[in-house]
N, C-alpha and C positions, 0 to 999 in steps of 0.2 A: 861663475856658475855654469855657463854654457860649456866651458872647457871641462868641468867636472862631469857633466852629463855625457859629453863625447867620450871621455876616458872610460867611464863605466860601461858604455855600450860596446866599446872596443874590447874590453876585457870579457864581457859576456859572449861576444862573437868568437873570441879565441877559445874560450872554454867549450863552446858549442862545437866548433870545428874539431877540437881535440877529442871530444866525446864521440863525434861521428867517425873519426879515424881510429878510435880505439879498437884493437883486435878483440873479438869475443873470447872469453876464457874457455878452457876445455869443458868446464861444467855447463856453460851456456850452450856450447855447440852440441854436447851430448844430450842436453834437455830438449833441444830442437829436434834432434834425430829421434829421440824416444817418442816425442809427440807424434811425429810422422809414422813411426813404427806402430804406435797404438792405433792410429787411423788406418794402418795397413796401406799406406801410400808408398809402395816399394820403389816406384820409379823416382819419386822426389828424394827419397832416402839416398838412392844411388847417385843421382846427379849432383847433389849439393854437398853430401857429407862423406861419401866413401872416398878413401885415399886414391889419388891418381895412380899410385903404384899398383894398387889392387885392380883398378880399372884396366890396366894393361893386360891382366890375366882373365878378368871376368867381365863379360859384356853385360850391358844394362838389361837386355832382353832375358839373358840367362838368369841374372840376379832376380829380376821381378817375377818371371814365370816360375822359378823354382819355389820362391816363397809362396806365391799364389797357389801353386799345385799342392804343395805340402799342407798348407792350412785348409784347403778344400778337401783333400783326401782324408785328413785326420778329423774333419768336421769340427774345426776349432771354434770355440765360443768363449765369451767372457775373457778375451785376451787382454793382458795388462803387463806393461813393462814399467818399472820404477827405477829411477836413479837412486842409489843409496849413499850418494855424497852428502856428508853431514853439513859441510860448509865449504864455501869457495876458498881454494888454496892459492897462495902466491907461488906460481910455478917458475918464476924468475927466468933463468936462461935455459931451462930444461926444454928438450925437444920431444919428450915423450911423457904422456900422462896416463895413469891407470886409475879408473874409477869403477867401483862395483855397481852392478845393476842386478835387478831381480825380474825374472820373467815368469808369468803365471798364465795358465790356459786350461780350459776344459776341452776334452777330446772325446771321440766315440769310445775310447778305451779307458776313460777316466781322467782325472786331473794330472797335469804335468806342471812342475815348477822347478826352476833352478836359479842359482846365482852364478854370475860370471863377472870377470873383470874385463871391462871394456878398455881397449887400448886406443888412445888417440895420439897421432903424430903431427908435429908441426911441419907443414910443407909450404914451399914457396910456389905461388901461382902468378899468373899474369896480373891478378888483382892485388897481389901482395901475399903476405904470410897468413896462414889460417890453420886451425886444427881440423884433422880429418880422422874418421874412423878407420882403423887398420883392420878392415873386415876380413873374416874367413868363415868357413862353414860352421865353426863352433858357435857362432852367434845364433844359428838356427837351433842347434842343440849342442851342448858342450862335448858330447861323445861322438859327434858327427865329423869325421875327418874327410879330407879330399879323397874321392874315389868310393866312399861308402854310399849305401843306398838305404832310404827309409822304406820300411815295408809295413803293411797292415795285414794281419792274419785274422781270419774269422774263426772263432772257436765254436764249433758246432754243438748245440744242445740237442737233447733227444726228446722227441715228442712223447707225452705220457701215453700209456697203454690202457686198454679197457678189458676188464675181466668180469666173468660172471660170478655168481654167488659162491661157486665151488672152485674158483680159481682157473676155470677154463678160459682160454684166450678168445676174445671177440675181435679185438683190433690190436695188433702187435707190430713191433718194429722187426720185421723179418728180413730176408735177404732175397736178392734177385740179380738180374743182369741188365746191363745196358749194351745193346747190340748196335754196332755202327761200322763205318768203313773208314779207310785212310784216304784222305783227299789226294788226288793226283795219280793214284794207282788204278782208279776205276772210271774216271771221268768220261772217257770215250769208249769204254768197253761195254757195249749194250748187252752182250751175253752174260757178263759178270753181274751187271745190275739186275738182270732178269733172275739169276740164281738167288741173289740176296733177297730180292723182292718176294720170290716164291716162298722162301724159308720163313720170312717175317710176315707173310700175308699182307703185303703192302703193294702199292703200285710203283713201277719203275719211275713214273713221273714224280712221285714224292721224293725219291732219291735225288733226282735232278734238282728239284727245288731246294733241298737241303745243301747240296753242293754249291749252289749259286749264292748262298748267304754271304754278306759282305766280309765277315770275319774269317771265312775259310781260306786257308793257304795250303799249298802242297805239303803233305806230311801230317796235317792236322787230323785228329780224330773227330769224325762227324757223327754224332749220335742219331740213330734212326728209330729205335723202338725198345721199350723195356720188356723184359721177359721174366716170367715167374721162375722161381728156383726149381720148380717141378718140371720145367720145360728143358730137361737135360738133353734130350735127343736133338732138339733144335740147336742148342748151344754147341754140342759136339760137331754137328754138321757145319755150323758157321766157322768153328775153329779150324776146320779142314780147308777153308778158303783163304788163300794168301792175302786177299785184299779186305777181308772182314776182321773185325775186332770185337771181342766180348769182354766187358769189364764187370767185375762183381760190385754190386752196389747195395746199400741199405734200401729196403722198400717196405712200405706199409702193407700188412697182410691181414686178410680176414678169413680165418680158417673155416668158418661155418658157411662161407660163400652166400648162396641165395637164401638160405634159411634165416639169416639175420641181416640181410642186406638193407631193408628199410629201417631196421632198428639202428644199426651201426652207421649207415651212410658210408661215406668215403672221403678221402682227401684228394685235392687236386691243386693245380697251379693257381695262384691268386690272379684274379682278373683286374682290369682297370678300375671298375666301379668299386670292387672290394678294397683295392689299394687306396683309393681316394678316401674311403671311410675310415680305414684302419692305419693310415700312415703315421698318425700321431701315437699309435700304440707300438711303433717300432717295426712294422711290417715293411718288407721290401719287395721289389718285383720278382725276386728269386724264391719267395716263400711258398710253402704249401699251406692250404687252409681247409678246414672242414667244410664240405659241400652239402651234406645232408645228414639226417639222423643224429646220433650221439656225437659224431665227429664235429658237427656244426654246433649242436646244443652246448657241448662242453668245451668249445674251442678255448675259452679263457683258461680253463684248468689244464687242458692237455697241451696247450701251446708251449713249446720250448722257447727259451730266450737265448739267442746266440751271444757269446762274449767276443771280445776283440783284444788283440795284442798288437801294440805298436812297438816295433823294434828296429834297430839299426843293423843292417847286414854289413858287417865289417869286411873291408877288402883283405885285411891281413890278420884278423883275429876272430874270436868267437862273437856271435851276435850279442847285442846289448838291448835289453828290454827297457823301454821308456815308460810304458803304462800298460796295464792289463786288467780287463774286466772278465772274470770267469763266466763261462756259460752256465745257464740254469736249465735243468731238465724240467719237462712238463710233469704234471702230477698224474700218477696212475689212479684210475677210477675203478671201483668195484660196484657193479650193479646187482640188483636183486634177481635179475633174469637167470633162469636155469637154461643154459645153452643146449644141453642134451634134450630137455623137454621141448624147447623151441624147435630143434631139429626134428624131433618126433612129430610135433604138430604140423610143421611145414610139409613133411613127407606124406602125411595123411591126405593132403589136398590133391596129391598126384597131378599137379599142374592146373587144377581147376581154380578159377578165380574165387577168392574168398578171404576171410580174415578171422582171427581168433585172439582172444586175450584170456589170460589166466591169472588169478590172484590167490593169495593165501587169505581166506576169509577173516581170520581173527587178527592178523598182523597188517594186512593191506599190502604186503609185498607183492609186486607185480612179477610173475614168474615167466610169462611169455607175452610177446606182442608180435603177432605173425601176420604177414601180408603175402598172399599168393595170387599169381606167380610173381617172381622177382627177377633180379638181375645179379650177376656176379660182380660185387664191388671191386674185386681184384682187377677185373677187366678195365674199370674206370681208372684205377691207379696207374695201370700200365699205359693207358691212353686209348680212348675210344675214337675211332674214325667217324666222320660225319655220316658215312653210309651206315655204319653199325648203329649209331644213335638213332638215325631215322627209322631203321628196322625195328628197334625197340619201341620207338615212339608210335609207330603205325600198327603195332601188334594189337589185334582186337581184344586180347586178354589184358592189355594195359599193365605190363610188368613194371613200369616206372611209377605207377600209382600206389601211394602208401595208403592202403585201405584201413589199417588199424587206427589211423588218426581221424578217420571220417565217421560219419553217422549214417545209420540205415534204419529202415522201418523194422521194428522188432517183431512184428507179427504176434503170434499167440504167446511168445515168451514174456509179454507184458502182463499177462493175466494174473500172476501172483502179486504183482504190484497193485493192480486194480483191487484185488481181494484185500491186500494189506490196508489200502486207503479206506475201503468200506468197513473193515473191521475196526480201524482206528476211529472212524467217524460214527460208528454205531449204526450205520445204515444197512449193514449186511449181517444177517443171522446165518452162520455157516451151516446150521442144521435144517434151516427152512428149505423146503422143496418147492421148485417152480414147475408148474405143470405146462411144460413146453412140448408142443406136438408138431411133428413134421420137421422139414429141413429149412424152412424159411419163416421169417417173422417180421412184422412191422408194428410199430406202436399203435398207429391209427392211420386213417386214410389221408391225413395231412402229409404223410411221407410220399404220396403219389405212388410211383412204381418202385420206389426204393425198398429193398428188403435186406435184412441180415440173414446170411446163410450159414448153416453149420454142416459139418461133414457127416455126422452120425446122429441118428435118433436111437437112443438106447431103449426106447419103448416104455419108459416110466418117468415119473417126475424126477427132477435133478436138483441135488444140493451142491454145496461148494466142492466137496470132495469129488463127486462124480463129474462136475463141470471141469475141474482141473484134470482129472484122469483122462477124460475123453475130449478135452479141449473144446468145450461148447461155446461157440461165438455168441449165440443168442443169450445165454445166461450172463455173460460178462457185459454185453451191450445193455441189458436190463439193469445190471449192477451199477454201471456207470451213470445211467439215467437217474437211478435212485440216489446216488451220491450227489448229483447235481454239478453244474459247471464250475461254480466258485470253489466248492470243496474238492472237486477233482483236480482243479488247477493247483490249489494250495497243497493238496496231498502229493502231487507229483513234484512240486517245488521242494517239499520237505525231503524228498529223495534225491534232490540235486539237479532236477531239470531246470533249464534256462540259466544255470550258473556255470562258471568256469570250473572244470574238473581240477581239483587241487593236486595237480600232478606235474612234476618237473618237465616232462615231455609234453609239448602242446597237443592237446586232444580237443576236437571240436565240441562245443557245448551240445547237450541233448536238448531238443525242442519239443514243446507240447503241441504246438500247431504253428502255422505260418504267421498268424496274427498274435499268438501268445495266449489266446483265450479259447474257451470251448462253448461259446454262447449259441452255437447252432446245434440243434438236437442231433442231427445226423452225424455231425463231427464228433460230438460227445459220445454217442453210442459206438461209433467206429473206433474211437480211441480206447474204449474199454477193452477191446480185444486186439489192440495193436495195429490196427489199420489207420485210417484217417491220415493225419499229417505228422504224427508222432515219429521222432527220429532219435536214435541213441547210438553211441559207440559201443563196441563190444566190451571195452574196459569198464564203462559205466554200468552196462548191463550185468557184468560179472560182479561188480561192487554192490548192486541192488540185491542180487541173490545172496551176496555175502551177509547182508543184514538179516536175512532169514536164518542162515546158519548161526549167526553171531547174536541171536536172541534180541534182534531189533536195533543193533548198533552197526552202522556202516562205517568202515575204516577208510582213512585217507589212503589212496593208492601210493605206494612207496616205490620210487625208481631205484634208490641206492641200497646196497646191502648194509647190514648192521645199523639200521636206522630205528630209532625209538618209535614203536607203533603210536599212531595218533587217530583219534576219532574224527570222522567227517560229520556224521549225523547220528544222533542217538534218540531213543524213545520212539522209534518208528513202528514198533510192534511190542505187545506185551510178550513176556516169555512164553505164556500159554499159547498165544496165537502163533508165535514163531514155531513152537513145537508141533502144532497142528499142521501148519503149512509144510513143515519138513516131512511129516507122515504122508501128506497128500502128494508131495513131489516124488516120494518113493513109489507110491502106487502108480504114478504116470509110467514108470519103468516096469513095474511088476505086471501090470495088466492093462495099461493104457496106450497112448500114442507112441511111446518110446520102448515098447516091449522088446524090440530087437536088441536093446542095450542091456537086457537083463541076463547077466552071465553069473554062474555060480561063485566065482572067485571075488566078485565085487558086489557092493550094495549101492549101485548107482541110483541117484535120484535127480530129477530135473524137470525141465519143461521144453517141449518142442514148439516150433513155430514155422509157419510158412507165410511169408509176406508177399502178397501179389501187388505189383506196381502197375497200376493202370489208370488211365485218365477218366474213363467212363465205365459205369457198371454195365455188366453184360458183355464186355469185351474181354479178351485174354491179354494179360500183361506179363511182364517178366516176373518170374518167381524166385525168391531167395529162401533157402532152407536154413533154419536155425535150431540149435540145441544148446541149452545151458544146463550143465550137469556137474555133480560132485559125488564122491564116494562117501557114504555115511559111515562106513567102517573106519575111514581115515580122512576126515573133512579138512584137509590142508590144501586142497586144490579145487578152485572153482573155475571151470572152463566155460567160456561163451564162444561158440563157434558158428560161423555163417558161411554157407556156400552159395555163390551167385548162380543164377540162370539154371535152376533145377527143373525147369518145365518138363513134364513128362517123365520125371525120374523119382516120383514118389514124395514130393514136397521136402520134408525134413529128413528123409531117409538117408541121404548122403551125409548130412551133418551128424546124424545119430551114429552111423557106421564109423565115421572118422573119429568122433569123440570116444566111442567105445574102444577103438584101437589104441588111442592115446593112453587111456587108463590101463589097458592090458599091458602095453609095453612099458609103462611107467612103474609097474609093480616091482 
């Protein structure tokens, strides 16, 4: 029995030793190699499985680093290699084995997959015979021969363009120049640098800084400044200098310049914070991005998507494409803005600070959004120096401030709204006359020294028509008190106060008061004639007047052209009351506070306003002049315009003059 056990153990040991000494099959060796390949352990692949003959020609570092660099450059993901051997074969005395494999991967240019025959050779080593991969460059890609190079080409998409309602260009892909110098030819030539700096209006020190960049080598083109296509004189002078170079480039262009600057905004190089937020959307550090205005608002629609092509640059043949994702151009956008009208409005400000908005009262289409003064967005595309930016930032007229998105005290332009609320609530009888005497009034002695002041005493009792015609503050203060705080608040909310303006471009909400209520008598009375704490944007103000023209329906402001009109608020006025207010607004121009706008070729109607901004009654504050107007012969344009700082210039006089000229030129 003991002998039997001993013999059994001996046999097991012999079988075990035989198994340990058995040479792995080609399939087993390939599977081990494939496993390491899937794990991208290139060094281990090389050390253990690559043929000694191959190692004589290819060093481990070159092998590993080439794989690593290619997979990183191509942004390889979801990499998978599979052996296609159906079953293990008896290779007998053969010294060479061929086994098919399949390689699959996703790259920045799309998926790549191929099948290849892996060749293994039986080689003698110090440890004995074993199978090794007869590796060459076709294992990376079958088309990659020795001496070939793998290249990645970026296929550039084109950013979408912005057009106005008539097809005029607001933001387009124009052309310009990149001016620069050739490194090595100018480095120590102070006189040459001074000439280039003078032509480009930059400092010679900036040229030195650019030449010292780590990537710069003799003969390299070093860019210094973008130039507009219109700067031909500068281009010609630069081309006369042997060390200067000018290259034609594609450049974003804003043909209406300052007139549409705050509306269009501009594009610029993406910064670190933006890249951090948008990296998942495919942005890179080389991208341009919308910085303000429509360029920023419509970034997702306008943004192009670059494509990529991965190809092999053959040493002795035509290039071979491995994968390609085509570029996608951004979407062109057409807005409801009338660019020529916008230019007309902007020019009427003559550099004065102010803002204007114009709508089509019955469709809600926004025809102009103007902020004055402004900046040239083309200057920002070409690159603004820190000194120039500080100059714009410190300008007392604040050209960088987008005024059309802000809210302002409406002054007397709010009076038709007060009337509309009183008519709706039944607290205002338009024919009833108020016996108001003198230029000042207070409800009772509880107001202390506070009084409401009006500009003119017409010498007789005043009804609604006369109060609007001559802009009687006292009449509308009394009207607001009769409406009462709760109904006045609810009436203003019915016209959209305190809620977000339903407009694609962000506009600040209009406010009733700082607290949101009118529970203080003085605040309520002041609100009735547009003082107090009431604030509104010009766009909202134009929309409110649109309800008067549109028989009590206020339309949603529409940014985009060819958009279906939508109601924002309805039932704000009866048709009869709307018609009555229309007549009253015409009288404001025919014989009231806007008489200077009464020209024979137009039937302008509207309401003036002067908003005085002061902390304490009895003191003088900054005055803004306003005028909201439309042509009753052609009621397709409602313009709300405000000029800042009109002290000593006749209140709303400048706003009336600017508005009148807009309509005269628009005919």
